[in-house]
C-alpha positions in Angstrom: -2.6 1.6 48.9 1.1 2.6 50.1 3.5 4.8 47.8 7.5 4.0 47.2 10.0 6.3 46.5 13.3 4.9 45.6 16.4 7.1 45.2 19.7 6.7 43.7 18.6 4.2 41.0 21.5 3.9 38.6 20.5 5.5 35.0 21.3 2.7 33.4 18.8 0.6 35.6 15.9 3.1 34.9 16.9 2.8 31.1 16.3 -1.1 31.2 13.2 -0.8 32.9 11.7 1.7 30.8 12.8 -0.6 27.5 11.1 -3.7 29.6 7.5 -1.5 30.1 7.8 -0.5 26.7 8.2 -4.3 25.5 5.3 -5.0 27.9 3.1 -2.2 26.6 3.0 -0.8 30.1 4.1 2.4 31.8 7.1 2.6 33.7 5.3 2.7 37.1 2.9 -0.7 36.0 6.3 -2.3 35.1 7.9 -1.6 38.3 5.0 -2.3 40.2 4.6 -5.8 38.4 8.2 -6.7 39.2 7.9 -5.9 42.7 5.0 -7.8 43.5 6.8 -10.7 41.8 9.7 -10.5 43.8 7.9 -10.3 46.9 6.2 -13.5 46.3 3.8 -15.0 48.7 3.9 -15.3 52.1 4.9 -18.5 54.1 1.1 -19.2 55.0 -0.3 -18.8 51.2 2.7 -21.1 50.1 2.0 -23.8 52.6 -1.8 -23.6 51.5 -0.9 -23.8 47.7 1.3 -26.7 48.3 -1.5 -28.5 50.6 -3.5 -28.3 47.5 -1.0 -29.7 45.3 -0.5 -32.8 47.7 -4.3 -33.2 47.5 -4.3 -33.2 44.0 -1.8 -35.2 43.3 -2.4 -38.0 46.2 -0.5 -40.1 48.2 3.2 -41.4 46.8 3.1 -44.5 44.9 6.8 -45.0 44.7 9.8 -44.5 46.5 12.4 -42.7 44.4 15.2 -44.2 46.5 14.0 -47.7 45.8 14.1 -46.7 41.9 17.3 -45.6 41.8 18.8 -48.6 43.6 17.1 -50.7 41.1 18.6 -49.0 38.3 21.7 -49.1 39.7 21.6 -52.8 39.8 20.6 -53.2 36.2 
């Protein structure tokens, strides 16, 4: 695992991070690591795989939203 050093953080930011960590019952390091991991998100390949799984679960489309909107406007 790599280490990361962030210089020049505003004191207010550090205080808010400490507050978040305390509320979550974690250390400042653990909370900051969690925030960075979430912010980095998934890679494009991982996201495409997740989307493909959802498409398989949901099955083919049975309605056309354009047609539904058209019908609703005609009423």
